[in-house]
C-alpha positions in Angstrom: -56.0 -49.3 39.6 -58.6 -48.3 37.1 -61.0 -51.2 36.4 -61.1 -52.2 32.8 -64.7 -51.7 31.6 -66.2 -54.2 29.2 -68.7 -53.6 26.4 -68.5 -51.3 23.5 -66.9 -47.8 23.5 -69.0 -44.9 22.4 -66.1 -43.1 20.9 -68.0 -41.2 18.2 -70.5 -39.7 20.7 -67.9 -39.0 23.4 -65.6 -37.3 21.0 -68.4 -35.1 19.7 -69.5 -34.1 23.2 -65.9 -33.3 24.2 -65.4 -31.1 21.1 -68.7 -29.3 22.0 -67.5 -28.7 25.5 -64.1 -27.5 24.3 -65.8 -24.9 22.1 -67.5 -23.4 25.2 -64.2 -22.8 27.0 -62.9 -19.3 27.5 -60.9 -18.2 24.4 -57.6 -16.3 24.7 -59.2 -13.0 23.7 -61.8 -13.2 26.5 -59.1 -14.3 29.0 -57.0 -11.3 28.1 -60.0 -9.1 28.6 -60.4 -10.5 32.1 -56.8 -9.5 32.8 -57.9 -5.8 32.5 -60.5 -6.1 35.2 -60.0 -5.0 38.8 -60.0 -7.6 41.6 -63.6 -6.7 42.6 -64.9 -7.3 39.1 -63.2 -10.5 38.2 -65.2 -12.8 40.4 -68.5 -11.6 38.9 -67.2 -12.0 35.4 -66.0 -15.5 36.0 -69.3 -16.4 37.4 -71.0 -15.4 34.1 -68.6 -17.6 32.1 -70.0 -20.9 33.4 -69.0 -20.9 37.0 -72.1 -19.3 38.6 -73.6 -22.4 40.3 -70.3 -23.2 42.1 -69.7 -19.5 42.9 -73.1 -19.3 44.7 -72.1 -22.3 46.9 -69.1 -20.6 48.3 -69.8 -16.8 48.4 -72.0 -17.3 51.4 -69.0 -18.0 53.7 -66.0 -17.0 51.6 -65.0 -13.8 49.8 -62.7 -12.7 47.1 -60.1 -15.0 45.7 -60.8 -17.8 48.2 -64.4 -18.1 47.1 -63.5 -18.0 43.4 -60.7 -20.6 43.7 -62.9 -23.0 45.7 -65.7 -22.6 43.0 -63.2 -23.2 40.2 -61.9 -26.5 41.7 -65.5 -27.6 42.5 -66.5 -26.9 38.9 -63.6 -28.9 37.6 -64.6 -31.9 39.8 -68.2 -31.7 38.5 -67.0 -31.5 34.9 -64.7 -34.5 35.3 -67.6 -36.6 36.8 -69.9 -35.7 33.9 -67.2 -36.6 31.3 -66.8 -40.0 33.0 -70.5 -40.6 32.9 -70.8 -40.1 29.2 -67.9 -42.4 28.3 -68.7 -46.1 27.9 -66.8 -49.4 27.6 -63.0 -49.5 27.3 -63.1 -45.8 26.4 -64.2 -45.1 30.0 -61.2 -47.0 31.3 -58.9 -44.9 29.2 -60.5 -41.6 30.2 -60.6 -42.7 33.8 -56.8 -43.0 34.0 -56.6 -39.3 33.1 -59.3 -38.3 35.6 -57.8 -40.4 38.3 -54.7 -38.3 38.3 -56.7 -35.7 40.2 -57.5 -38.2 42.9 -53.8 -38.9 43.2 -53.2 -35.1 43.6 -55.8 -35.0 46.4 -54.1 -37.9 48.1 -50.9 -35.8 48.0 -52.8 -32.8 49.3 -54.0 -34.8 52.3 -50.5 -36.0 53.1 -49.0 -32.5 52.7 -51.7 -30.9 54.9 -51.3 -33.4 57.7 -47.5 -33.2 57.4 -47.7 -29.4 57.6 -49.8 -29.5 60.8 -52.9 -27.9 59.2 -55.9 -28.1 61.5 -58.9 -30.1 60.5 -60.9 -26.9 60.4 -58.5 -25.2 58.0 -58.4 -28.2 55.6 -62.2 -28.6 55.6 -62.9 -24.9 55.1 -60.2 -23.9 52.6 -57.9 -26.7 51.3 -60.5 -29.3 50.7 -63.9 -27.6 51.2 -66.6 -29.8 52.6 -69.1 -28.3 50.1 -67.5 -30.3 47.4 -68.8 -33.9 47.7 -65.7 -35.4 46.0 -63.7 -34.2 49.1 -65.7 -36.3 51.5 -63.5 -39.4 51.5 -60.4 -37.2 51.9 -61.8 -35.2 54.8 -62.7 -38.4 56.5 -59.1 -39.4 56.5 -58.0 -36.0 57.8 -60.4 -36.1 60.7 -59.3 -39.5 61.8 -55.5 -39.1 61.6 -52.8 -37.1 63.2 -49.6 -38.0 61.4 -48.6 -38.6 57.8 -48.0 -42.3 58.5 -51.5 -42.6 59.9 -53.0 -40.8 56.9 -51.1 -43.2 54.6 -52.4 -46.2 56.6 -55.9 -44.8 56.4 -55.7 -45.1 52.6 -55.3 -48.9 52.9 -57.5 -50.7 50.5 -57.2 -48.0 47.8 -54.6 -48.0 45.0 -52.9 -45.1 46.8 -52.7 -47.0 50.1 -51.5 -50.2 48.5 -48.6 -48.4 46.9 -47.7 -46.5 50.0 -47.6 -49.7 52.0 -44.8 -51.0 49.8 -42.4 -48.3 51.0 -39.5 -49.6 53.0 -38.9 -48.5 56.5 -41.4 -47.6 59.2 -41.4 -43.9 58.6 -41.0 -42.9 54.9 -40.8 -39.2 54.2 -43.5 -37.1 52.5 -41.3 -36.9 49.4 -40.9 -40.7 49.2 -44.7 -41.1 49.5 -45.4 -38.6 46.7 -42.8 -40.3 44.5 -44.5 -43.7 45.2 -47.8 -42.2 44.2 -46.4 -40.9 40.9 -44.9 -44.3 40.1 -48.2 -46.0 40.8 -50.2 -43.6 38.7 -48.0 -43.9 35.6 -47.7 -47.7 35.9 -51.5 -47.8 35.8 -51.7 -45.4 33.0 -49.3 -47.4 30.8 -51.2 -50.6 31.5 -54.5 -49.0 30.4 -52.9 -47.4 27.4 -52.1 -50.9 26.1 -55.7 -52.0 26.3 -58.6 -52.1 23.9 -59.6 -48.9 22.0 -56.2 -47.4 22.8 -53.5 -46.6 20.2 -49.8 -46.2 19.9 -50.1 -42.4 20.1 -51.7 -42.6 23.5 -48.9 -44.7 24.9 -46.4 -42.4 23.3 -48.0 -39.4 25.0 -48.1 -41.0 28.4 -44.5 -42.0 28.1 -43.7 -38.4 27.1 -45.5 -37.3 30.3 -43.2 -39.6 32.3 -40.2 -38.1 30.6 -41.3 -34.6 31.4 -42.0 -35.5 35.1 -38.5 -37.1 35.3 -36.9 -34.1 33.7 -38.5 -31.4 35.9 -37.8 -33.6 39.0 -34.1 -33.8 38.0 -33.9 -30.1 37.7 -35.7 -29.5 41.0 -33.7 -32.1 42.9 -30.5 -30.6 41.5 -31.5 -27.2 42.9 -32.3 -28.8 46.2 -28.8 -30.5 46.4 -30.3 -33.9 46.7 -27.7 -36.7 46.4 -27.3 -38.5 43.0 -28.2 -41.8 44.7 -31.5 -40.3 45.9 -32.2 -38.7 42.6 -31.7 -42.0 40.7 -34.2 -43.7 43.1 -36.8 -41.1 42.2 -36.8 -41.8 38.5 -40.2 -43.0 37.2 -39.8 -45.9 34.8 -41.6 -46.3 31.5 -40.6 -43.1 29.7 -39.3 -42.8 26.2 -35.9 -41.5 27.3 -33.6 -44.5 28.0 -33.3 -45.3 31.7 -29.5 -45.4 31.3 -29.6 -41.7 30.3 -31.8 -40.8 33.1 -29.5 -42.5 35.5 -26.6 -40.5 34.1 -28.7 -37.3 34.4 -29.1 -38.0 38.1 -25.3 -37.7 38.4 -25.1 -34.2 36.8 -23.9 -31.4 39.1 -25.1 -28.4 37.0 -28.1 -27.6 34.9 -26.0 -27.3 31.7 -24.5 -30.8 32.4 -28.0 -32.2 33.0 -29.2 -30.7 29.7 -26.2 -32.1 27.8 -26.8 -35.6 29.1 -30.5 -35.5 28.2 -29.5 -34.5 24.6 -27.9 -37.9 24.2 -31.4 -39.3 23.8 -33.2 -39.1 20.4 -36.4 -38.8 22.4 -35.5 -35.6 24.1 -36.8 -32.5 22.4 -34.4 -29.7 23.4 -36.1 -26.9 21.5 -36.4 -23.9 23.9 -34.4 -25.4 26.7 -31.4 -23.2 26.5 -33.6 -20.1 26.8 -35.7 -21.6 29.6 -32.6 -22.4 31.6 -31.3 -18.8 31.2 -34.6 -17.5 32.3 -34.7 -20.0 35.2 -31.4 -18.7 36.5 -32.4 -15.1 36.1 -35.7 -15.6 38.0 -34.3 -18.2 40.5 -37.3 -20.4 39.6 -38.0 -23.5 37.6 -41.2 -22.1 36.3 -39.7 -21.4 32.8 -38.7 -25.1 32.5 -42.0 -26.3 33.7 -43.9 -24.0 31.4 -41.8 -25.1 28.4 -42.6 -28.8 29.1 -46.3 -28.0 29.6 -46.4 -26.2 26.2 -44.8 -29.2 24.5 -47.4 -31.6 26.0 -50.3 -29.3 24.9 -48.9 -29.2 21.4 -48.6 -33.0 21.3 -52.2 -33.4 22.5 -53.6 -30.9 20.1 -51.9 -32.6 17.2 -53.0 -36.0 18.2 -56.6 -34.9 18.8 -56.6 -33.3 15.3 -55.1 -36.4 13.6 -57.3 -38.8 15.6 -60.8 -37.2 15.6 -62.5 -40.5 16.5 -60.4 -41.7 19.4 -59.9 -41.0 23.1 -57.8 -38.0 22.2 -60.5 -35.3 21.8 -61.8 -36.2 25.2 -58.4 -36.2 26.8 -57.5 -32.9 25.0 -60.7 -31.3 26.3 -59.8 -32.3 29.9 -56.3 -30.8 29.5 -57.8 -27.6 28.1 -60.3 -27.4 30.9 -57.6 -27.8 33.5 -55.6 -25.1 31.8 -58.6 -22.7 31.9 -58.9 -23.4 35.6 -55.2 -22.8 36.2 -55.3 -19.5 34.3 -58.3 -18.3 36.2 -56.8 -19.2 39.5 -53.6 -17.4 38.6 -55.6 -14.4 37.5 -57.7 -14.2 40.6 -55.0 -14.8 43.1 -52.5 -12.6 41.2 -54.9 -9.7 41.1 -55.7 -10.1 44.8 -52.0 -9.6 45.7 -51.5 -6.8 43.3 -49.6 -8.3 40.4 -49.7 -6.4 37.2 -51.5 -7.5 34.1 -48.2 -7.8 32.3 -46.7 -10.2 34.9 -49.9 -12.3 35.0 -50.1 -12.6 31.2 -46.4 -13.7 31.1 -47.3 -16.6 33.4 -50.5 -17.6 31.7 -50.7 -20.5 29.2 -53.0 -20.3 26.2 
C-alpha cells in the first residue's frame, strides 16, 4: 500500500513541471512522420527525440526493435522516478498510486514469465533487462524461484505478496493471482483518492477505470467461455457501475446481451460500443473495445486536467500521455520490424 506522506503538497510547482514535460512529448504530426521511416531509420530517429541515453545502454548487446523497446521502457521507469521525486506531501501519495501500477504490472510479468517456463537468462536479457535498476528486485525473485507459487511466496512482505497470500487453496492459478493483484491495486487507489489534496473528480476517474477493467474483462472472459460463476468472482469492486449490474453482466452469453445489460446503468457510456463490437467480430479481436475504453479515459483525464490546473490531474495526465507515447513507439518499432504497413500501424496507434 502507498504510504501517506505528511507535510504540504507542492501542487503549483509539480503541475507546472508536469505541463512542461507534456509539452516536450512527441506530437501527432511528428509521430506520423516516424511512420513513414523504414525499420533501419526509426531507432536513430527515436534516439534523437529524448531517448538517446537509454538507447546507448542497450545497443551494445541488442539490435533493432529489441534494443529500442528495452530503451523505451527504461526511459519510462526513469521518468516515473523523476516525477515522484519532484512531488511532495500528500500529492506524492496520490501520484505514487498511479506510478505504483507499473510495479503491479512487473509483478504480473514475473508471474507470467515463471509460469511460462522462461529461463532466467531470457528474463534477465530481454523481458526484464538487468541494465534497468528498477528490475533488480524482480530479477532477484526470478533467480530464486522455480514455480509460480514460489514466486508469489517470494513477494511476501510486499503489498503484492500480502494480497496473493490471501488466495484460497494451495495452488491458485496465474489468472487468480493477476485478478487478486488488480483488486489490491484499485483498493489502494480508492483509499488514497479519499485523502488530503485529492478531489471528487480523482475518485470518479479511478472508479471509471475500475468499470473499464471490469467491462473488458467481461468481454474477454465471455470469449474464453469462462463460467458465469467464475466471471462474477473476477469483478473488481468499487466502480461506478452498480455491482448488481456487473453480476448480471457476468451471466450474459453473447456480446450483445452483455452490452444491453451494461446499458441499464446510468454510469455506462455506450457511445461507440456498437461499432466497436462489430469491428471486434470482424477482426476476431477485442482490440477495438479496449481502444474505445482507452480513448474514453484519455478524454476524461484531459478534461479534468484542463478544469483543474492546480491539482494532481496535470501530473497524472502527463504520466498517461507519456505512457501513450511509449506504447505508440513500441507498436511502431515492432510493427515495422515484422513488415506491417504504415496504414495498419496508424489505425492501431492512439493519439
